[in-house]
Structure formats: C-alpha cells, structure tokens
C-alpha positions in Angstrom: -25.9 -56.2 -156.1 -25.7 -52.4 -156.4 -24.9 -50.5 -153.9 -27.6 -49.4 -151.7 -27.2 -46.4 -148.4 -28.7 -47.4 -145.0 -30.2 -44.8 -142.9 -29.4 -45.3 -139.6 -32.2 -43.2 -137.4 -31.3 -42.7 -133.9 -32.6 -39.3 -132.7 -31.4 -39.2 -128.7 -28.4 -37.1 -129.0 -26.0 -38.8 -125.9 -26.3 -42.1 -123.7 -27.0 -45.5 -124.5 -29.2 -44.9 -127.9 -26.6 -42.5 -129.6 -23.3 -45.1 -128.2 -25.1 -47.9 -129.4 -25.5 -46.3 -133.3 -22.1 -44.9 -133.3 -20.7 -48.2 -132.4 -22.8 -50.3 -134.9 -22.7 -48.0 -137.5 -18.6 -47.3 -137.3 -18.5 -51.1 -137.6 -20.9 -51.3 -140.5 -19.2 -48.5 -142.2 -16.0 -50.8 -142.0 -17.0 -54.4 -142.6 -16.4 -56.0 -145.8 -19.6 -57.8 -146.4 -22.4 -56.2 -148.5 -22.0 -53.7 -151.4 -23.7 -50.9 -148.7 -23.1 -47.1 -147.5 -24.2 -45.9 -144.5 -25.3 -42.5 -143.1 -26.8 -41.4 -139.9 -29.5 -39.3 -139.0 -29.5 -37.8 -135.5 -30.4 -34.7 -133.5 -28.5 -31.1 -134.0 -27.2 -31.6 -130.7 -25.7 -35.0 -131.0 -22.9 -35.4 -128.6 -19.5 -34.9 -130.0 -18.3 -38.4 -129.1 -20.5 -39.9 -131.2 -20.0 -38.1 -134.1 -17.5 -40.2 -136.6 -15.5 -39.5 -139.7 -16.5 -43.7 -141.4 -19.9 -42.3 -142.3 -22.1 -38.6 -142.7 -23.8 -37.8 -140.0 -27.0 -35.6 -140.5 -27.8 -33.8 -137.4 -31.2 -32.6 -138.7 -33.2 -33.2 -136.2 -34.6 -30.6 -133.4 -32.8 -31.0 -130.0 -34.9 -32.1 -127.3 -35.7 -30.1 -123.7 -34.1 -31.8 -120.9 -36.8 -32.5 -117.7 -35.0 -30.3 -115.4 -35.8 -27.4 -117.7 -39.6 -27.4 -116.8 -41.2 -26.1 -113.9 -43.5 -28.9 -113.4 -44.5 -32.7 -115.0 -47.1 -31.2 -116.7 -45.1 -28.8 -118.9 -42.6 -31.7 -119.6 -45.8 -33.9 -120.4 -47.1 -31.4 -123.2 -43.7 -30.4 -124.5 -42.9 -34.1 -125.5 -46.4 -34.7 -127.0 -46.0 -31.9 -129.2 -41.9 -32.7 -130.0 -42.4 -36.2 -131.2 -44.5 -35.3 -134.2 -42.4 -32.6 -135.2 -39.4 -34.3 -135.3 -40.7 -37.3 -137.4 -42.0 -35.0 -139.8 -38.3 -33.3 -140.0 -37.1 -37.1 -140.4 -39.7 -38.0 -143.4 -39.6 -34.8 -144.7 -35.4 -34.9 -145.0 -36.0 -39.1 -146.0 -38.1 -38.1 -149.4 -35.3 -36.6 -150.8 -32.8 -39.6 -150.5 -33.8 -41.9 -153.0 -30.7 -43.6 -152.8 -31.8 -44.9 -149.1 -33.1 -48.2 -149.3 -33.0 -49.5 -145.8 -33.9 -47.3 -142.7 -32.9 -48.6 -139.1 -34.6 -47.1 -136.6 -32.7 -47.4 -133.1 -35.9 -46.2 -131.7 -39.5 -44.8 -131.8 -42.6 -43.6 -129.9 -44.9 -46.4 -130.3 -48.3 -44.0 -131.2 -46.1 -42.6 -133.6 -44.7 -45.6 -135.2 -47.3 -47.3 -137.0 -48.1 -44.3 -139.0 -44.0 -43.3 -139.6 -43.1 -47.0 -140.6 -46.1 -46.9 -143.5 -45.1 -43.7 -145.0 -41.4 -44.9 -145.3 -42.4 -48.2 -147.0 -44.7 -46.1 -149.0 -41.4 -44.3 -150.3 -39.8 -47.8 -151.2 -37.7 -48.2 -148.6 -37.3 -51.5 -146.4 -37.6 -50.3 -142.8 -35.7 -52.5 -139.9 -36.0 -52.0 -136.3 -33.7 -52.7 -133.0 -35.9 -54.0 -130.1 -33.7 -53.3 -127.3 -36.5 -53.4 -124.9 -39.3 -56.5 -125.9 -41.4 -54.9 -123.3 -41.4 -50.6 -122.3 -39.1 -49.7 -119.4 -42.5 -48.0 -118.4 -45.7 -47.6 -120.5 -47.3 -44.2 -120.9 -49.1 -42.7 -118.3 -52.8 -42.3 -119.3 -52.3 -44.8 -122.2 -54.0 -48.4 -121.1 -51.0 -51.1 -121.5 -53.2 -52.9 -123.9 -53.2 -49.9 -126.2 -49.4 -49.4 -126.1 -48.7 -53.2 -126.6 -50.8 -52.8 -129.6 -48.9 -49.8 -131.1 -45.6 -52.0 -130.7 -47.3 -55.0 -132.4 -48.7 -53.0 -135.3 -45.3 -51.1 -135.5 -43.1 -54.4 -135.6 -45.2 -56.4 -137.7 -45.0 -53.6 -140.2 -41.2 -53.9 -140.5 -39.4 -55.7 -143.1 -37.2 -56.8 -140.4 -36.5 -57.5 -136.3 -32.9 -57.0 -134.7 -32.5 -58.3 -130.8 -29.6 -59.4 -128.8 -29.9 -62.5 -128.0 -31.9 -66.0 -128.7 -34.4 -65.6 -125.5 -35.0 -62.4 -126.3 -35.8 -63.1 -130.3 -38.4 -66.1 -128.3 -39.7 -63.7 -125.8 -40.6 -61.2 -129.3 -42.0 -63.8 -131.1 -43.9 -64.6 -128.3 -45.3 -60.9 -127.5 -45.8 -60.8 -131.0 -48.1 -63.7 -131.3 -46.5 -65.6 -134.3 -47.1 -62.7 -136.6 -44.0 -61.0 -137.3 -41.0 -60.1 -140.0 -37.6 -62.4 -139.5 -36.2 -61.7 -136.4 -31.9 -61.7 -136.6 -30.3 -62.0 -133.6 -27.4 -59.3 -133.1 -24.9 -59.8 -130.5 -24.5 -56.9 -128.5 -20.8 -55.7 -128.7 -18.3 -54.2 -125.7 -18.4 -51.0 -125.8 -15.2 -49.1 -126.8 -13.7 -46.8 -124.0 -10.3 -45.2 -123.1 -8.5 -47.7 -121.3 -6.0 -45.1 -120.1 -4.6 -46.2 -117.3 -5.7 -49.1 -117.2 -8.2 -50.4 -114.5 -6.5 -52.0 -111.6 -6.0 -55.8 -111.3 -9.3 -57.6 -110.4 -7.9 -59.5 -107.6 -7.1 -55.5 -105.9 -10.5 -54.3 -107.3 -12.6 -57.3 -105.5 -10.8 -56.5 -102.2 -12.3 -53.0 -102.1 -15.8 -54.3 -102.1 -17.0 -51.3 -103.7 -20.3 -51.7 -105.7 -21.8 -50.0 -108.3 -25.1 -49.4 -109.8 -25.1 -47.9 -112.9 -27.8 -46.5 -115.2 -31.4 -45.0 -115.3 -33.4 -45.2 -112.5 -36.5 -46.9 -112.9 -38.5 -49.9 -110.7 -37.4 -52.6 -112.9 -33.9 -51.9 -112.3 -34.5 -52.9 -109.1 -32.6 -50.7 -106.9 -34.9 -50.8 -103.9 -33.9 -54.4 -103.7 -30.1 -53.6 -104.0 -31.0 -51.5 -101.1 -32.7 -54.1 -98.9 -29.9 -56.2 -99.5 -27.2 -53.6 -97.7 -27.7 -54.9 -94.2 -26.6 -58.1 -94.9 -23.5 -57.0 -96.3 -21.6 -54.8 -93.6 -18.1 -53.9 -95.1 -19.3 -53.4 -98.7 -19.8 -49.7 -99.8 -22.2 -48.8 -103.1 -22.3 -46.3 -105.8 -25.4 -45.1 -107.3 -25.3 -43.2 -110.6 -27.7 -42.6 -112.5 -30.8 -40.3 -113.6 -33.9 -40.7 -112.0 -36.4 -41.6 -114.6 -39.6 -42.6 -112.4 -39.6 -39.4 -109.9 -41.9 -41.2 -107.6 -40.5 -44.1 -107.1 -37.3 -42.2 -106.6 -38.5 -40.2 -104.3 -40.8 -42.4 -102.4 -38.6 -45.6 -102.3 -35.0 -45.1 -103.0 -33.9 -41.7 -101.1 -36.1 -43.0 -98.0 -34.0 -46.1 -98.2 -30.5 -44.6 -98.7 -31.6 -41.9 -95.7 -31.9 -44.6 -93.8 -28.8 -46.7 -94.6 -26.6 -44.4 -94.3 -27.8 -43.5 -90.8 -27.3 -47.0 -90.0 -23.7 -46.2 -91.0 -23.8 -48.2 -94.5 -21.4 -45.9 -97.2 -23.4 -44.9 -99.8 -22.7 -42.7 -102.6 -25.6 -41.1 -105.0 -24.6 -39.4 -108.2 -28.9 -38.9 -109.2 -27.9 -37.1 -112.8 -27.0 -38.4 -116.2 -23.2 -39.5 -116.1 -21.1 -38.0 -118.7 -18.7 -39.8 -120.7 -15.9 -38.3 -119.4 -16.6 -39.4 -116.0 -17.7 -43.4 -116.8 -14.2 -44.6 -117.2 -13.4 -44.0 -113.8 -16.8 -44.8 -112.5 -16.2 -48.3 -113.9 -12.7 -48.4 -112.9 -12.9 -47.7 -109.0 -15.4 -50.5 -108.3 -15.1 -53.9 -107.5 -18.3 -55.1 -109.1 -21.7 -53.7 -111.0 -24.7 -54.9 -109.7 -27.8 -55.7 -111.8 -30.6 -56.3 -109.5 -33.5 -56.1 -112.6 -36.7 -57.9 -112.0 -39.0 -59.7 -114.2 -40.5 -57.1 -115.9 -37.0 -56.2 -117.4 -37.8 -57.8 -120.8 -34.0 -56.7 -122.6 -30.6 -56.9 -122.7 -28.8 -54.6 -120.8 -25.9 -52.0 -122.3 -24.2 -51.6 -118.6 -23.1 -55.2 -119.0 -21.1 -54.2 -121.9 -19.7 -51.2 -120.4 -18.6 -53.4 -117.4 -16.9 -56.1 -119.9 -15.5 -52.9 -121.2 -13.6 -52.4 -118.1 -13.2 -55.9 -117.1 -15.7 -55.5 -114.1 -17.1 -58.4 -112.6 -20.9 -58.9 -112.8 -23.5 -60.0 -110.2 -27.2 -60.0 -111.8 -30.4 -61.6 -112.2 -31.1 -63.7 -114.4 -33.9 -61.4 -116.2 -34.3 -60.6 -119.6 -31.5 -61.0 -122.1 -29.0 -60.7 -118.9 -29.4 -65.2 -118.2 -27.8 -65.6 -122.3 -24.8 -64.3 -121.3 -24.2 -65.2 -117.9 -25.3 -68.5 -118.9 -22.4 -68.4 -121.5 -19.6 -66.9 -119.7 -19.7 -66.6 -116.1 -18.4 -63.2 -115.8 -19.9 -63.3 -112.0 -22.7 -64.7 -110.1 -26.3 -64.7 -110.5 -29.1 -65.4 -108.3 -32.8 -66.1 -108.5 -35.9 -63.8 -107.8 -36.3 -60.9 -105.8 -34.7 -61.9 -102.8 -32.4 -59.6 -100.7 -30.9 -62.4 -99.0 -30.1 -64.0 -102.5 -28.5 -61.2 -104.0 -26.2 -60.7 -101.0 -25.4 -63.9 -100.9 -24.6 -64.0 -104.9 -22.2 -60.8 -103.8 -20.5 -62.6 -101.3 -19.8 -65.2 -103.1 -18.3 -63.3 -106.1 -15.7 -61.9 -103.8 -14.9 -64.3 -102.2 -11.3 -65.5 -102.9 -11.9 -68.9 -104.9 -12.6 -69.1 -108.7 -11.0 -65.3 -109.1 -8.3 -66.6 -112.0 -11.0 -68.2 -113.5 -13.2 -65.1 -113.3 -10.8 -63.1 -114.8 -10.4 -65.4 -118.2 -14.1 -65.6 -118.4 -14.3 -62.1 -118.5 -11.7 -61.9 -121.4 -13.3 -64.5 -123.3 -16.7 -62.4 -123.7 -14.6 -59.6 -124.5 -13.4 -61.5 -127.4 -16.8 -63.0 -128.1 -18.8 -59.7 -128.5 -17.0 -57.7 -130.8 -18.9 -54.7 -132.8 -17.3 -56.9 -136.0 -19.7 -59.5 -135.4 -22.7 -57.4 -134.7 -22.3 -55.2 -138.2 -22.2 -58.8 -139.9 -25.5 -60.2 -138.7 -26.9 -56.8 -139.3 -26.0 -57.1 -142.6 -27.7 -60.4 -143.2 -30.6 -58.8 -141.8 -30.7 -55.9 -144.1 -29.9 -58.1 -146.9 -32.6 -60.8 -146.1 -35.0 -57.4 -146.2 -33.9 -56.2 -149.4 -34.2 -59.5 -151.1 -37.1 -61.2 -149.3 -39.7 -59.0 -150.4 -42.8 -61.2 -151.5 -41.9 -63.2 -147.9 -42.0 -59.9 -145.6 -45.0 -58.7 -147.2 -46.8 -62.8 -146.4 -45.5 -62.5 -143.1 -47.0 -59.3 -142.1 -50.5 -60.7 -143.4 -50.2 -63.8 -140.8 -49.4 -66.1 -143.2 -45.7 -67.1 -142.7 -44.8 -69.5 -140.4 -43.2 -67.8 -136.9 -40.2 -67.7 -135.8 
C-alpha cells in the first residue's frame, strides 16, 4: 500500500497523556509493520522530555493556563470554556493543509466539542481513531447533566473509524456503554513506562522491609484516597506518601486534608506532596517506597498508567479490582488485591504483600509483566487498528449506522 501519515493529537503538554503519546509514537516510528509515517501535534509548551527525534513534532496548539494562575474558580472555568474551541480550531486549520495525513489518532477530546470536530476531520477524507483511556469520565463537568455528557461521548465514539482500549474487560465495558453501536474496538496493551534506572532501585526484600506506601497521581474521589486514609489506623508501623495534584478541590479540602491532619495527630507518618510531581522527581519517588497503593473505587472504569510506572521501577502493587486493574493483576500477580471499599480489607492486602513469604515469586511476576507489556507490542496492535480503519471503510460506515454486529 502507499505511504500514509498518521497524526497523533495529544494537546496536553505534560503528565500522563503527554507521556503516553511520546512512548507510543516513538514505538510506532520504530515498528517495521505498515507503510506509515507518524507526526505529533501538541501544545507550544510541550515538555522537553516528551519531544523526540524519531518523528516530527508540531507544537502549534496554544498553551493552557494552569488552575493556580486564577484567583477564582469561576475565572478558571470561563477560561477553559473559551480555550478549548480555540485549540480545536487551531488544529483543524493545520490539518486542512496536510493532504498527506490519512489517519488522525486522538488521545484526548472534550465531549461537547468532539462530535463536531470528528465530523470535520472525516469531511477532509481522513480516518479518525481514538484511545479510550477512560470508558467513563473520571469526573463529569459541573452544570452538565450526566446523561448529556454520556450522549456526547457515545456520539463521538460512534463517529470514529476505530477505537482503542487497554484491556479485554475495558473493551467489553466500552461496547456495553455504546450499546452495541460502535466501530471496531482494538485492544492495545499499555506499555511499561521508559524511565531512568540509574541508580537502580534497591532490592525488593529491602524495600518491603521499609513499609513505605505510596499513593501517586491526580487526587480524585474515584481514586479512593479517603479509603486508604481510613485504612492507615489498621497499619501500625507503616508510613504513607501522597503525591499528586488535587483535581477536585472540595473533595481534597473537606475529606482528604481533615483525615491527614487527624492521622498525623495520632502519630501516623504521612508526607503530603499535593502538587504536580515533575518528571525529574518520579524515579526517586518510586524507588524509595515498598509498594504503590491503588484503592480505586467502582466509579473507576479505566486502566491506570500508575501501574506501569510501578512496573518500570519494579515496585509491587496493592490494588482494588476496579476498571482494568483486574485484567493485569489477574494475569500477573505483581502484588495483592482486595474487593469492595473496606479499609480493613485494604489493610489486610497491604500486610499480606509485606509478609516474607512469596517475595521471590513476586519479583519473578514483576519481571514477567515488564517483559510482556512492551511498547513494541502496543505499537503493533495500534497499527493493526489503523490498517483496519483505512481498509474497511464500508464496514465502519455500516457500524456507525448501527447495522454491524457489536464487539
């Protein structure tokens, strides 16, 4: 087939989405399958750690102002409402000049704008694929009914030529959410993050003996941090580090901070880094702890990139079975799991992980998972999705109309 260009659209300048786009696009550019070229469109302030010489980077999108630069929440919200249409128009202007782009791969979208943007891209004769990192939003927009946001998401997904998810369970959840009317869904396993391993992390035995727990990532209610804090009184001798930016201010102020203060008053050692954690800090943070704790709730219907950061640093995991976590930990027991939202069950899983028995096997499972979840494998599966979108035009159109059997 003739050569085509794939445009990766990843507008966030730092953090998980930027890292994922960098890892995947780098692996795609190095993969021998398919006669495809790859380019990335991102923000003008794209973090230098996520720029690559393996493919062209177009930092053409306007930077977004951080929440901390606004005096009021209303000012921040109004700025966001004005920003996203400007960003999408900048991308569409650039895309119109690129007749060689055959596939646009969206890593992010805003639900209320996505249906219109996707229609415009397809009118240019280009195929649209989307990585569904979260089947359901981590949080729904304030002021918009839940049913309306779900309606926007369904319209957007159905209008695409291909959808990507990270696990079989999430593929089933997405097909169920879309009510059987959707384009092909391709499972693209998440890769283990590429990190600086110098110096290498301490041996697993020594790390487990330290009993230092890490909660890492954006602080939202569906991540279950309050559950972990309720479990800490059942874990004497353990220390906890909380590292991440609060994304739901009311939840953080009214539920997280009071519990942290009360626990500290009772002598529990808790280090709180309630801010964005830079790339330079991540490796040291993961290497200094004995386990990452992911007490995600039933409202979490996604895969967690934090697991793959833990694997990158050979760090064991204590996790609920929410979202895509059960697929990964079911195949590779790289830690312990618990059901429900019981602080006692979570504490028991933490203690079980730190017991001496089975530590050699735990280390072997972590290494097996590191070998299994490669970016080369992710790139191969993604290319398969691109080729299906390019070659099965009639099937996709029928699917959008609701006449093709569901996933």
